[in-house]
Phi, psi and omega in degrees: 000318180296317180296321180296317179298317179296320178298315180296322178296312180295319180297321179296322177300313182298317178299319178297316180296317183284341185285341182079016180299151178289128182260156180283131180284145178180179179259150176288328174253107190287349183290137177298141186230134171282162182302328182290345180269352185255130177245122179254127179249135164262121178237149172207174180271224190286128173250110186249084183268013177273186173055245185297316180296318177303326183291335181262354176282166188304330183234075183295149176281171168306123188282357182298133177238166182233038179272164182295323187244338182238126183249359182217126184299335178299338179297327180289331173294315180298319179297316180297319180291328182292332182258333184238011176088165184293147172213163185302140177264007171219110185237170178273174187294334182275346187309310185300333183283337172046233185289347179295332182296318179295322180293322177294320178298319180295314184286332181046057182295153178283338178211138179244116188234128178231160168264104182277106186256061174196149173280143178252094194198160170252007180299141176255006182271075183291153180282106186292143177084358183278329176099309181236130182226110181265137170209153176230141180296140180305328178292337178279001176298342176295343173296320177293318179295329182298334178265007179066030183294134179268326185211137177249122172287129182245358178279085181207184187262024176227351187293335177253023179304333181243036171079184181293328176296322178295322177293317178301318177298319182298312179299316182292322181296317179292319178299324182299326182254016177059038171253130182284144171243145183214146178095359174211154182190182183283350175200178184295325180298314177294319184293327181276341186293141178283156167275129181253116179248117179272125179255115187306122177078003184234327183132212187232152169245125177254122181243116174255146180221143182209162186228140183252147176296343178293345178260017178081018179278119181298140179296334177295346182275354181296128176293148176231184178297329186244005183222141178287163179160199184256162173283099193263130175267112178294326180200180179247047185271170174297326178298319177296320177299318179298322178295316179293322178302316180297321180293319179295315183297334180293330189239343187287134173244166176302130178093352176289143170261124184253125178244133171246121180256125187232126174266109186209156174082171182281177183280329188232144178112146185264353183298137176242110183301148177303326182294328176292317181294314179299316181299317180296316180296319178296320179298322180288313185288321189256324182265351179074030179281142182258331182220131172255120184248093182263147180204168181136321178296145179276004179214157181294146178241180184297155181238136178240145168248111185244121182052037178081005181246135181278140175239112176262102187288329178201113184282342186081168175293160174238318175223132177203178180244039188273357181303130179092353176269121184274160179114140176063033182298334182296343180270352180049059180297348178283343180264124187231166184232138166264127182256125177244110189244121181253121183246148175273120190297317185285321182268340184073014183258156179292136177252310181216154182213121182227147177234134178250119182274145176223164171242130175279117182212126183060040179060033185215147177274122183237149173301147183265163174287163178297324179298315179293324177296322178295322177299316178295320179300313181296316183294314180294323177296319178301322183272337182271337187299328180295341179257007181075025178247159181218147180239135178232135179275124182276170177296335181273002176088012178258151179261127181247133181269132173238160178239156178238129171232189189292344185246325189224159170240126185217143168247115179299149176268151171219000000 
């Protein structure tokens, strides 16, 4: 009888979500909060400022590539122009961020976090046999600074595209402009260490980052005691969770917001493996993690709110040079999301969650049409419903995440 009642309850939730009924607005954490109790994070997926984008920035790298079909990075500029029309081949550092800059100014997040999926280097020692090698000239690191980015996740499958020298350049380039890097380092101690971001008058954000072989990260890239590399996840086991739990407990204080950023899974497809979901739940339950920031997919995936904590299984790309490259059109990889996540500092629970949609066009983030925003709303709802989440498009063109539990249906305000 109990199982039947639970089934009917869950089925009723799904019908409500799919019906498009007007939902009651509210917060996921109902307690009133002062501004000092709220921490706002800007999160996004892969930022690929190498290759074609690097070529139009003020200090382009050597354009030579070692790909099967493209041997010159300038070809990606030509492809983008062939499908979306001409645009300047020499732009300023802020150009790629386009309309996202105004949205960031409006949201005023306490921390701006991206997955930087390119080496920042002049190294010519490309990683042979890898196929794709992204790099951006170190002088173009000012492009990252132009968006006010606070921290770059480096635990991914492109940070060593130009060898260990390329990783060393990347770390030094970010340090030079006072942008934190996390998830890679000159040894395992550095690679495992969190980025600590102090928010004036509010507390701290602790960001840990790691990379899984399921995202194409070579095992040879794992940092060791004597070798630089990434914070490599051998598996998504309970044993790995215990290791991360110990790392979190060493540094976490009361009131800290803990984010774990994970590069995992393939580039295309909406499926979320059970092992990813279990791993995320364990990190929240056992390690005291407040936000899971997943990436690697080239398009946004479903979002879950578990025990009041958001799990972004795949944020999708945010900036890339893929215009004119055919294949996988059904995923609309040109449509991307900015994630604005508001957390309650004392409870560590989600308060509000908003997504701002953009279209990558001419190597720039542009506001989307209402039709494209509706497409994202439908797609995200289809993928979120299995987690008891719902997405609604506001009059201002932003997507707001709501959650459904046994008692209430709510769309958080932002």
